[in-house]
C-alpha positions in Angstrom: 57.9 100.7 55.1 60.6 101.2 57.8 64.0 102.6 56.8 65.6 99.1 57.5 63.2 97.3 55.2 63.5 100.0 52.5 67.3 99.8 52.5 67.2 96.0 52.6 64.7 96.0 49.7 67.1 98.2 47.7 69.8 95.5 48.1 67.3 92.8 46.8 66.4 95.0 43.8 70.1 95.6 43.0 71.0 92.0 43.1 68.0 90.9 41.1 68.7 93.4 38.4 72.3 92.4 38.3 71.6 88.7 38.0 68.8 89.0 35.4 70.9 91.3 33.3 73.0 88.3 32.5 70.2 86.3 30.9 72.3 83.5 29.6 73.9 82.8 33.0 70.4 83.0 34.6 69.2 80.4 32.0 72.2 78.2 32.7 71.4 78.2 36.4 67.8 77.0 35.7 69.1 74.4 33.3 71.6 73.2 35.9 68.8 72.7 38.4 66.8 70.7 35.9 69.8 68.5 35.1 70.4 67.9 38.8 66.8 66.7 39.3 67.1 64.4 36.2 70.4 63.0 37.4 69.0 62.2 40.9 66.0 60.6 39.3 68.1 58.2 37.3 70.3 57.5 40.3 67.2 56.6 42.2 66.2 54.2 39.5 69.7 52.6 39.6 69.6 52.0 43.4 66.0 50.9 43.4 62.8 52.2 45.1 62.9 50.0 48.2 66.1 50.6 50.1 66.2 49.1 53.6 68.4 51.8 55.1 65.8 54.4 53.9 62.7 52.5 55.1 61.8 55.1 57.8 61.9 57.7 55.0 59.7 55.7 52.6 62.6 53.8 51.0 62.9 56.2 48.0 66.4 57.7 47.4 65.1 60.4 45.1 62.7 61.7 47.8 65.3 61.3 50.5 68.0 63.4 48.7 65.7 66.2 47.5 64.2 66.8 51.0 67.8 67.0 52.3 68.7 69.5 49.6 66.0 71.9 50.9 67.8 73.1 54.1 71.1 72.6 52.4 70.2 75.6 50.2 70.2 77.8 53.2 73.5 76.4 54.5 75.1 77.2 51.2 73.8 80.8 51.2 74.8 81.3 54.8 78.3 80.0 54.4 79.1 81.2 50.9 76.9 84.3 50.7 78.2 86.4 53.6 81.9 85.7 52.9 81.5 86.3 49.2 79.8 89.7 49.8 82.6 90.8 52.1 85.2 89.6 49.6 83.6 91.4 46.7 83.2 94.6 48.7 86.9 94.4 49.6 87.9 93.7 46.0 85.8 96.5 44.5 86.8 98.9 47.2 83.2 99.6 48.3 83.4 98.1 51.8 84.6 101.2 53.6 82.1 103.4 51.7 79.2 101.1 52.7 80.2 101.1 56.3 80.1 104.9 56.6 76.6 105.2 55.1 73.4 105.4 57.2 72.5 101.9 56.2 74.3 100.4 59.2 76.2 97.1 59.5 73.1 94.8 60.0 71.5 96.2 56.9 74.7 95.8 54.9 75.4 92.3 56.1 71.9 90.9 55.6 70.9 93.0 52.7 73.7 91.7 50.6 72.4 88.1 50.9 68.6 88.7 51.0 68.2 88.0 47.3 70.3 84.8 47.7 67.9 83.7 50.5 64.9 84.4 48.3 66.3 82.3 45.5 67.2 79.6 48.0 63.6 79.6 49.3 62.3 79.1 45.8 64.7 76.2 45.2 63.9 74.6 48.6 60.1 74.8 48.0 60.7 73.3 44.6 62.7 70.4 46.0 60.1 69.6 48.7 57.3 69.8 46.2 59.0 67.5 43.6 60.1 65.1 46.3 56.7 64.9 47.9 55.0 64.6 44.5 57.3 61.8 43.4 56.6 59.8 46.6 52.8 60.5 46.5 52.9 62.3 49.8 52.3 65.8 48.5 49.0 66.1 50.4 50.5 64.7 53.6 53.1 67.5 54.1 52.7 69.4 57.4 53.3 72.8 56.0 53.7 74.7 59.4 56.3 72.2 60.6 58.2 72.3 57.2 58.3 76.1 57.3 59.4 76.1 60.9 62.5 74.1 60.1 63.3 76.1 57.1 62.8 79.4 59.0 64.9 78.2 61.9 67.7 77.1 59.6 68.2 80.7 58.3 69.6 82.3 61.5 71.5 79.2 62.4 73.3 78.9 59.1 73.5 82.7 58.7 75.5 82.8 61.9 78.0 80.2 60.5 78.3 82.4 57.4 79.0 85.5 59.4 81.7 83.6 61.3 83.1 82.7 57.9 82.9 86.4 56.8 84.8 87.4 59.9 87.7 85.2 58.9 87.7 86.7 55.4 87.7 90.2 56.7 90.8 89.6 58.9 92.8 86.9 57.0 91.5 87.6 53.4 92.1 84.0 52.4 92.2 80.5 54.0 88.8 80.6 55.7 88.4 77.4 57.7 84.8 77.8 58.7 83.3 77.3 55.2 85.5 74.2 54.6 84.7 72.7 58.0 81.0 73.2 58.1 80.0 72.9 54.4 82.2 69.9 53.7 81.6 68.1 56.9 77.8 68.8 56.9 77.4 67.6 53.3 79.3 64.4 54.0 78.1 63.5 57.5 74.9 65.4 58.0 72.7 62.8 56.3 72.4 64.4 52.8 73.0 61.3 50.7 72.6 58.6 53.3 71.2 58.2 56.8 73.6 59.1 59.5 73.3 55.7 61.3 75.3 54.3 58.4 78.3 56.3 59.7 78.7 53.8 62.6 81.0 55.1 65.3 81.4 58.4 63.4 77.7 59.1 63.7 78.5 61.2 66.8 79.9 63.8 64.5 76.5 64.3 62.8 75.0 65.2 66.2 77.2 68.3 66.3 76.0 69.5 62.8 72.9 71.8 62.6 72.2 70.5 59.1 71.5 67.0 60.5 68.6 68.3 62.5 67.3 70.6 59.8 67.2 67.8 57.2 65.7 65.3 59.5 63.0 67.7 60.6 62.1 68.6 57.0 62.0 64.9 56.0 59.7 64.0 58.9 57.5 67.1 58.3 57.2 66.1 54.6 55.8 62.8 55.8 53.1 64.6 57.8 54.7 64.7 61.3 53.4 67.7 63.2 55.7 70.1 64.9 54.9 68.9 68.4 56.3 65.5 67.5 59.6 66.9 66.2 61.0 68.4 69.3 64.0 66.1 69.0 65.1 68.0 65.9 63.6 71.4 66.6 65.2 72.0 70.0 68.8 71.2 69.0 68.5 73.4 66.0 67.1 76.2 68.1 70.0 75.7 70.7 72.5 76.0 67.9 70.9 79.3 66.9 71.0 80.6 70.5 74.7 79.9 70.7 75.9 80.7 67.2 74.1 84.0 66.6 75.6 86.0 69.5 79.0 84.4 68.8 78.8 85.4 65.1 77.8 88.9 66.0 80.7 89.3 68.4 83.2 87.8 66.0 82.1 90.1 63.1 82.4 93.2 65.2 85.8 92.1 66.5 87.0 91.4 63.0 85.7 94.8 61.8 87.4 96.6 64.6 90.7 94.8 64.0 90.6 95.5 60.3 90.0 99.2 61.0 92.9 99.3 63.5 95.2 97.6 61.1 94.1 99.7 58.1 93.3 96.6 56.1 89.6 97.0 55.7 89.7 97.4 52.0 92.6 95.0 51.4 92.0 91.7 49.6 
């Protein structure tokens, strides 16, 4: 195992032990997940099983929403995980200590959210399996295409999260990135309803990476192979190509500014 993987694994073990040590809270998270599935199941019964607006997705609201929640898990971790880890390190006074260790900035940044990504992956797979099973399409899932969209969502949404963490490091509070992307993506990215229902505001959804990730996962779950999903895969890849270097530059700039101002450990 390389030094990078060994150090990253140490972060995962640390976070896993910390979370499982609070067994009641861990159980409540599991119970909350079950409640959410039950709630969406009853909502699906309320709105009916044959919704014209969802015809291209099979007409089932329950399946539509759960397949959308799969990539949303990665967006949540990306936007909230990085900024939270920076905020906690500032509050506990460990940020400066971590930065002078041999771990290095990349290991510290990604190691702090690796456990969150592992948990998000478990939840995403669960959502896809339950949705496909409820629609009777479990055997039709194109697994390589589904995994491709989930995998490509990680660097794209992680870059947005690092941008958010950059604001937190410099301004401490009032981060606009998380509010802008998480709120707008949840509302207009096609989570609860197809984007064509937005009318003239649908153009906003075209500038949200979550739109393409959810659409790709939904089509892959119906059995569409990867070669037929270029309309979703290419824009998502383009977002990653642009956002990852931008996020890397912004975090280093924020770190340099905080060091110059002497506010690295302030919160």
